[in-house]
Structures are given as C-alpha cells and as structure tokens.
N, C-alpha and C positions, 0 to 999 in steps of 0.2 A: 564704550567700545575700547578694546585694547589693540595693540600692534605687536607682532612678533617678527623679528629680523634675525635671519640666520647668517652669522658672520664668523664662522669658525675656520673657514678654509684658508689655505696658504697662498693662493693666487700665484702659483709658480710661473704661469705663462707671462706674468707681468715683469718677471726678472728683477732688475735693480729697483723698480718702483715699489715692490713689496718685500724687499730684502730686510727691512727693519720695521715694517708695519703691515697689518692686514689690509685687505682691499677697502674696507669702509673708511679707512683713514686717508685714502687718496684725496689729494686736494685738486679740485677742478676750479681753475680761476680763483684761487685763494680760499676756497671753502671746502671742507671735507664732505665726503658722501654722507657720513652719518649725521652731520649737522643739517645738510639739505633734507634728509629724510625726516628728521625730528621737526624741522620747521614746517614741512608739508603736513605731517601728522597733527601737530598742534593747531595749525590753521584750519584743519578739517574737524577739529573737536575731539580728537583722540587723546585720552588722558593718561594712558599707561603704555609703556614700551618694555617688552621682554627681549633681551639680547642674548643670543647663544654665541659664546665666544670660544676661541681655541687658540690658534696661532696668534702670538703677540697680543693676547687678550688683555693683559694687564695695561698695555699702552692705551687701549680703548677706554678701560675703566678710569684710569688716571686722567685721561683727557676730558672725559665727560664730567667726572666728579670734582676735578680740581683745576684744570688748566683752561678749559674752554669758557669764553665769556659770552657766548651766544645766549641771549635772553630766553630763547625758546626752550632750552634745556631745563630751566627752572620750572617750566610749566607742565612738565610731564614726569610721571613716576617711573623710575628706572629699576628694572629687575635683571640681574645678570645670572646666566647659567653657563657653566664651564663644560666644554667637551674636551676631556683630557686625551682622547685618542683621535684628535682631528686629522692626524696624518695617516690614519689607517681606515677612516670611515668617510662617508659622504653625507649630503644634507639630510638624507632620510634618518640618519642616526641623531643628528643635531635636533631635528624636529621631535624625535622620540624622547630625547632628554627633556624637552620642554613640555611634555604632555600635561603635567600637573597644572602648569600655568595656562597652556593652550585651551584646556577644557573649561576654564572659568568664565569665559565671556565670548561674545561675538568678536571676531579677530580679523585684522588686516595682516596678511602674511606677505612678507617681502624678502627678496634676496638683497644682500648687502652690496653687491656690485652693480646695482641698478641706479641710473640717474634719470630724472623725469621732471616734467613740469608739475608743480604742486597741484594743479587742476586734476591730475590723475587720481590722487588720493581723495580729493574732494568728491569726485564722481563715484568712486568706490563706496564712500561713506553714505552719500546722499541717494544713490540709486536704490529704489525700493526692493528689488530682488535680493533675497537673503544670501545666496551663494553665487559669487561672481568670479569669473576668470577674465582678467583684462587681456585683450588681444589687439593685434593690429594686422591689417592686410599684409600679406607676405611681400617683402621687397628683396631685391637681389643681395643686399648687404646682411641679411638676417641669417641666423644659424640656430640650430637647436630644435626643440619640440614645436610642432605645429598642430593645429586642430582643424576639424571641420565643424561647421555650424549649421543647424537646421534653420532654413530661411523663414519658416513659419513662426517660430517662437524664440529664436536666438539661443536655444539650448545647444550645448556642445555634445556632438554625437560620437566624436572619435578623437583621441590623442594619438599623434603619429610621431614616432621617434625618428632620428636621423636615418637609421637603416631602412625604415619603411617609406622614406620620401620618394614620391613619384612626380617627376617634373611634368608629366602630361596632365596632372591634376592641380597644377600650381594655382590656377585661378580660384580654386576652392579653399585654399589654405589661408589660415590666419596664424601668425606667430604668437605664442604665449609671451606675455611681457613680464611674467614672474611677479605679479602683484595681484593678490587675491583678497576676497572677502568671504568669510565663512561664518555661518550662524553657530551659536553655541550648541544648538540641537544637532546640526549636521556634523559638527566636530565630534560630539560624543557618540552619536548613534551610528555614524558611517565612517568618518575619516579615521578616527583613532583605532577602531577595530580592524579596519582594512590595513592600516599602517602596521600594526603589530603583527598581523598575519603575514604581510609581505616580508617583514624583517625576519620572521621566524623561518619563512620558506627560502628566502634568497640572500639573507645576510644584511650587514650594516653598511656595506660599501655600494649603495644604490641611491637613486634619486626619488624624492617623494612624489614627483610628477607621475611616476609609474603607478602609484596608488590611485591617483586621480584618474588615470587611464582606465583602470579596472572599474572604478566607481561609475565613470561615464558610460562604460560599456554595459554594465549591469543595470543601472538606473538612469536613464537618459534625461530625466526631468529635474535632476538635482543641481546641475551646474549650468549657469547662464553666462554667455559671453558678453563682456562689456567692451564694445569697440572703441578704442582710443587712437585710431589711425590718424586723427587730426592733431594729436599731441606729439610733442618732441620727447623722445626717450631713447635710451641706449643702454645696452648691457656691456660692461667693461671687462673683457677677458684677457686682453693683451695690450702691448704698447701701441699698436695701431688704433685700437678702440680708444685708448686714452688720448691720443692725438686728435681723433675725430671729435670727442666730446669737449675738448678744450676749444674747439671751434664752435660747436653747436651751442654751448652754454656760456660762451663769452657774451659781453654786451658792448654796445657802442663802438668806439674806435679800436678797442682791444679785439673785438670780433673781426673787424675789417682787417686788421693787421694779420691775424691768424689765418684768415682766408687767403690773403695776398701771398703769404709765404708758401702756400701749397703748390702753386703753379699748375693746377689741374686736379684731376681725380674728383671732380665735383658731383659725379654721378652717385657718390656715396651719400649725398645729402638730399633727402627727399624734397621734391618740388622746388628746388633751387632754380631760379631763372638766371642763367649765366650770360650776362651781357658784357663780360670782360674778355673772354677768349673767343676767337673768331673762327666760325665754321659756316657751313652752308646748311641752313635749316630745312631746305627742300630736297636735299640729296644726301645719301643714297636713298633710292626708293625702297618701299617694302619688298617689292619683287626681287630686287637685287640682294637685299639683306637675307631674304628667305633662301635664295640660292646659295649664299655663303654659309648660312646656318646648316643647310642640308648636307654640305660637304665638310662639316666641322671635324668629324672624326679623323679622316685622313690628313686634314690640315694641321691637326694637333699632334698626330702620332707619327708623321713622316717628315723627313728633312725637306727644307725648301731648296730651290735651285740657287745657282750662283749668279754673279753679276751679268754674264752674257745672256742668260735666259731672261733675267729681269729687264734688261735693255730691249730685248726683242718684244716682250709684252708691252713695255711702256711706249715703244716707238709707234705702236698701232694707235695709241691715244693721241699722239702728237704728229699727225699727218705722215705717218710711216717714215720718219726721218732716219737718216743713216745712223745705225747703232754705234758707229765709231764716234759720233758727235754727242753721245748721250751717256750719262752716269746716273744711276738710281741710288738714292740715299735713304737711310733710316730717318726720314724727315729731312726737310731742307737744312735743319741745324747741323746734321752730320756733314753735309756737303759744304756748307759755309766753313765749318771747322777745318776740313781738309784743305779747302781752297786757301784758307788763311795761313797754312803751312807752306804754301807754294809761292804766293805773290809777295812782292816786296816793292819798295819805293814809296812815293808820296800818294796817299789815298784821300780823295775828297768825298765826303759822305754827309748826309743830314745828321744833325745833332740828335734828333729823336729817333734815329733808325733802330731797327731790331737789335737788341743787345748783343746777339752773337757776332754781328759784324764788328762792333767795337771790341768785343772780348777776344775774338779769335785771330785778328790780323795783327799779331804781335811783331811781325817782321816789317810792317808798314808804318810809316809816319802818318798818323791820322790827322787830317785837316777837316774839322767839323764845321758845317755852316748852319746857321740858325735861320729857319724858314720864316720866322716872324718878321724878318726885315722886308719880306715881300708878301706880307699878309698871309703867310702860310700857304702860298701857292708857288709852283715852280716858276723860275725865271730862266728862259732859254738863254738869254744873254749872259746871265751869271754862270750858267753851266758851261757855256762856250769859253768864257774867260778862265774858268777853273781848269780847263784842259791844258791851258798854256803853262801852268805852274804845277800840275800834278800828273802822276803817272797812271793813276787808276781813278775812274769816276764811278761812284756807286749811286745808282738810282733805283728807288723802290717806287713802282708805278702800277696802281695808285699808291701814293705815299701812306705809310702808317706812322702816326695816327691821324694825319691831317685830311686824308682823302684826296689830296691834290693829284692832278692827272696831266700827263703829257701825251698829246696825240701822236699818231704814228709818223706823220711828216716831220714833227720836231725831233723825234728819236732818230729818224733817218739822217736828218741834217747833222745831229750830234755824232752819229756813227761815221759819217763821211769825214768830218773834221778830225775825229779821234784816229781814224785810219791813216789820214794824211800826216798826222803827228806821231804815229806809232804809239798811241795811248790805248789803254784798255778800258772798256765800259762793262761794269757788272750791272745787269738789268734784272731786278727782282720783280717778276710779274705774278707774284702769288695771289694778287687780288684783281688782276686785270679782267678776268672772265665775268666780273660783276659790273663792269662798266655798261653804260647804255649801249644797246645793240648797234646803234648807228656809228659808234666810235670804238667799239670793242675790237681788239686785235691781239695777236701773239707773235713773238719773235722766234718761237721754236719751230722754224721751218728750214728746210734744207737750203733754199736760196739765200735767205738772210744769213744763216750761219756760214755758208760757203763764201759768200761775198765779203762778210765782215768777220774774219777770223780773230779780230780783236774783241769780239763780243762774247760775253759769258752770261748766259741766261739761267736764273735760278727760279724755280717754281715749287711752292709747297702744295702738294696734292692733298695733304691733310686738311689745309684750310679751304681750298677751292672746292674739293669734292666732298667735304663734310665727313672725313674719316680720320680725325686726329689720333684715334686710338691705334690705327694701323701704322702710324709713323712712316709716311711716304713723301718723298720729294725727288725732283729731278734737277740735274744741271746739264746744260747743253752748250756746246761751243764747236765752231768749225776748226778750232785748234786741236787736232787729233792727238798731238803729243801731250797737251795739257790734260785731256780726257783720260788718256792712257795712264798718266801719272796719278791722277785722282783715283782711278780704279785700282791701281797697284797698292795704294795706301789704305784701301778698304779691307775690312775682314772678309773672309771667304763667304760667310753667310751673314750679311748685314741686314737682309730683309727676311722677315719670317714668312711662313707659308700663307697666312691670311693676306699679307700685303701682296705677295706674288699673285695669288689667285684673284685679288681685286684688280690688279693690273691686267690680268689675262682676260677678264670678262667685262671690264669697264666700257670698252668700245661698243658692246652690245646694247648699252643704255645711253648712247651718245645723245639721242634726241631728248631723253629725260633730263640729262645734265644741262643741255642748252636751255630747256624750259625752266629749270630751277634757277639758272642765272638771270633769265628774264624776269622771273617772279621777284627776285631780290632787288633788281633795279626798280621795279614798279613799287615794291613795298618801301624801299629807301626813300623814294620821292614822297610817298604818302606819309611816312613817319616824320620826315623833315617838316612837312606842312603842319602836322598835328603838334609837334614839339614847339613850333613857333607860336602856336595858339596858347599854350599853357605857360611858356617861359616869360618872365618879365622882359620889357623892351631893352633892358640893359644887357641881356644875354644874347648870344649869337650861335646859330647853327651853321657850320661851315659847309659849303658845297662839297660833295664827295662822289667818287665813282667806284667806291669800294663797298664792302658789306658792313660798313660801320659809318658812324657820324661823329665828328668832333664838335664839342660845344664849349664855348667860352661863357662861364657862368657869371662873369663880372665880380660883384662883391659877395656872391653866394659862396660860402666855403665848400669847396669840392669834396674835401675829406669828410666833413660833417654830413653832407648830403649823401655821400657813398655809404656812410655808416647807417644812416636812417633808412636808406633803401635796402640795405642788407638785413635790417631788422624785419623787413617785409619779404625776405627771401629773394631779393633781387641784388645780384652782384655785378657792379659796374667797374670800369677802369678809371681810377683816379689818376690822372696824368701828373699830379704833383710828385709822384714817386720817380718820374723821369727828370734828369737834370735839365733838359731843355724847357721844362715847364715848372721848375721849382718855384715855390712861393706864388704860383699863379693858379687860378681856379678853372682849370680845363678838365673835361672828362671825355671819355670815348665810349660810345654806345654801339654794341653790335646790332646788326639787323637780324631779328628773329622773325618767326611767323606772326601774322597780324594779331592773332589772339593774345600772344605773349606781349607784343609791343603795346597793345591797348592797356594791358595790366600795368606795364611800366609807366605809361603816360598818365594813367589814373593815379598811381601812387605819387608820381612827380607833382601832379596838380594838387593832391592833398597835402603833401609836405610843404610845397611852396606857398600854400595859403597861409 
C-alpha cells in the first residue's frame, strides 16, 4: 500500500507562519507535519509516499532528502511530483498530476495540513473495507465538507458543501477528516474517470472532494465511513488552528503550560473537563438557554441598551435595589479595573486574591496578607486590626482559592468598625451563593448599602450564574457619587445584547437558580468525602463554602499531577502558579456535576496508585 499527500498549496491564511515554507513544514511542538505523517504511515506498514509539491516545494525535498534525521524517513520510498501552477489551481489539479502514481496501488490519500493521532492511519490500513472516508461527528469548531451516513451499513450517502449546510440537520452530519483509503480498482474504475471529467467540465481550480460527492450520489455502495470521533485530529488553516494544535499535541508539562496560557476558550477542545475555571454546572437551565437561542437573531443584529437599562434589568435580580446603587460591568473584571482607577490609599487584601485586584489598584499601596498564618481561614481579629492601619479592606467571601468563609454577623461587625473609622470595605461575593443554605447571604440589598455607604460589593454573574461567555458582573454601593463616577468611566455599550437579555429574563428562573446553588453545596460535600477516600493521609481537603475545593497534596508534585490529569482530558488549577503558593503543592478543583466529578476522582485514584 502507498500513500499520496497533496502539499502544493500556499497556506496564505497562516500568514507569517507559511511565508517561507509550505504548510507541511509547520512545526508542532518541535516536529513538522510531514514528519508526523511519515511516522504514522511507516508505523501502519505503508512503504511508499507520493508527495505533490508546489509552493516552496524545494524546501520540503531538501528537508526530507538531506536535513531531517528522523529515522522513519529512511523506511519509506519517496516520490515527488511538482505542481508548477500551484497558485492558480486547487487540490483537484494536484491529484490529477499524480494520476500515474495514484493508479498503481491501493492508496492512503491525505491532506498536508492535517495533524492526527497515528492510530488514525493504522485504522485506515487495517479496516477491511476497501474504500474508506475517515469522518468524525460534527462539532462546533469544525468547518468544511460534511457527509451523511447510512446507519445500516456506514456507507456515505451524501457529501455536503458549506453552501448546503443545514443546521437543522446537524445531528446527522459527520465532518470529513481528509484522510482516505481507496483500492486500486476503485481508483482506476471510478475515481480517475470522474476526476478527469470534472476537471474538463469545471476546470482545475476546484476540490477533489466534489468528485467524491458525485461518486457517492451515483453509486452509494462504494464509499464507507470510518468513524474516528474518538481520536484527536485537526485541520490547520490559520493561526488560530495552529495555536490550538500546539495545545492538543503537546505532552506533559508543556501541554499544561500551553493550556494555562489560554485563560479560557476550552470549548474548542472536545470532551475537556475544565476543573480550573469556576462556573455553575447546574445553571443556566436548558429552558433558559432555549429562550435566548430563540431570540438570537435580534440579539445579534440590533444594538444593546446602555447602562441605565442594564441597571434596571440587573436590579430585578438583586432584590430590586436602587439603580443609583448599581453598576453593570462586562464581567466583574471591568468593574474592578475601573474601581482601581478611583480608589487610593493603603489597601489590605489576601495574597492569593484574584489577579485583577493586585493588577488594577495602581493608585493604592497594597498590603497583602498570607492566609496560611491562620490555616487558610479568615481571622476576624486580624481583619479588625488591619482596619486600623489601612484605608481599604478587600475581602473575597468565600475566599478564592481557599474556600474560607465569613458569616454575616462577622461582616456586619467589620462594617460597623470600618464605618466608625471612615474606612472602605470591598466585599467580593462572587461565590457566596454556593454557601450552605443555612449560612448563605448577600450584601446587595438596599438596607445594607444605605446603612454602610463605605461598603462596595462586587459580584461576578459569570461565575455564579454559569454564563462566563456573556461576561457579566455587578458592583453595588450606597455611595451614589462613586457609582456615578464608575458609570461615567464606562463605554456607552459595555454589555452586549445577549448579556442584557440574560439580565432581563434571569429573574423568571429565580427558583431554578436557587436549586442549582443547593445542588452545588450538596455535591461539594459529597466530593470532599470522596476525595478524602482516595488521597493519601498526608494530603488535605480544606473546608469550603464555594464551588471549588482547595487541596494540599503534601509531597505529591502539584504540577506533575496536573499534567497527568490533563493527559486524561482533565484540566485543574495548579496553585503553584500563584505567588502565595509558590513551591507548594496546592491545587484547586472546581465543583462540576456528579458524573464529571466521579471521572476526576477515578483518574486521581489511578494516578496516585
């Protein structure tokens, strides 16, 4: 069996990355795509490779014949074919130029911009069906040609181009992976005749997949789908794709570092369980999401409202508070950033606090305290002493990442002392809704804010309501001049229409939200018990009232454990990246739904064995 790789294209969408080389010469974590392809082919027993080259083709030849030291290259026979008009043609012409080699043997046909697990080629070679099209269940990140498959025999019944894509049929779609196996008989009897006819009719600037579309339509028994949905693969068309595959195909701590640098967007990675970033796994409900989706067209095509309307919508969620006490932000981060421009003086805050507090309060003298001195719990006495020597006291309650919690009476006591000393308290209650129902509370109430105008409450709606993609947060204070100043510093449209609509309808689902918070509190207690069963006695699970748990792993290296879990598609927070936990083995685990948490605990148990 031979292989044929089409690698003549210029890869213009990759910009600087293909300025001096064609796409198959892209390095992914230190190894070129063409090397990876050859390794997979050799491992599967393929002994000949035909390469159709064009743009920067001499670079590829020189690399494979003279420069590359990869031992797999010496185990495969290389044949090169040049496409001199690569800039005026498409892959159908490159395949046409290779017809004389193509027709000689059963062939694995590949695109040069494809990266995949070697298992994919092995399956193509070893699967008994003679003519295979590798496919994967359609996912939101995919683009290009899709197919429909007959459930009875796995034969492909239809190739569908972009222009024919119908989202109402998305459950029936499989994306072509651009890795094929064709028998010599099929190539000579069907593929080449149709290829020639298509070129004669429509020209050389087309795609060979259109030939397969015709063949599938005329003779539905010839092409069988090979489902590789369980394998990792990616088609590299642009710089974003390149960034993604450098995460997907990295290994060990390099992979962990690459994922940590992303700060989100993990929906691009199939089946990744994100235990690093903190959201509500039980909210929003499907009914709420369906409502938003139904109105997606006007939400996309029309302007959102301004701050006044946003505050009216948000006030309904928070006990109908005075809108003059409220500002709505593009996430809590925007509000913290603006607040940092306004406040000054000495500010007392936890050393491990959300980075935006440390980053944005440039006008303040930051006095950070290490909660380890009180076993990572809040000390009311220490906070009261801090009021004496600081102008601003920042409290995240429950604390992130420790989960430590101050009950309402303690906060009232602090507020009274702060008011008598003319000091400000910033109270971040982004996680407070997840506390046990018996001690759950909020300070976003008219009476609190009016009584304590030295109080500034910050709340991330993104985290508590499980909508981080909408980027929503609120800041509340009885100091109306402060709120007015914050609003004045905001853009006219800082909230998009999706965020505004969520604020408008969220109160209709108030009982669902309360139930979701109760579910998290219950699952947190269960998860804590289960973790204690699998962890060595030298480890510790800290008490928490948030939607996460902090663990002290003792002598178990937190970075190594994080990397091993990521290899199993589980991404956790290694706290060693935070200065407060430098050189210590602490991790933070989000609370997800029970099924996911059981997977995490299973993998932890396996790794720790």
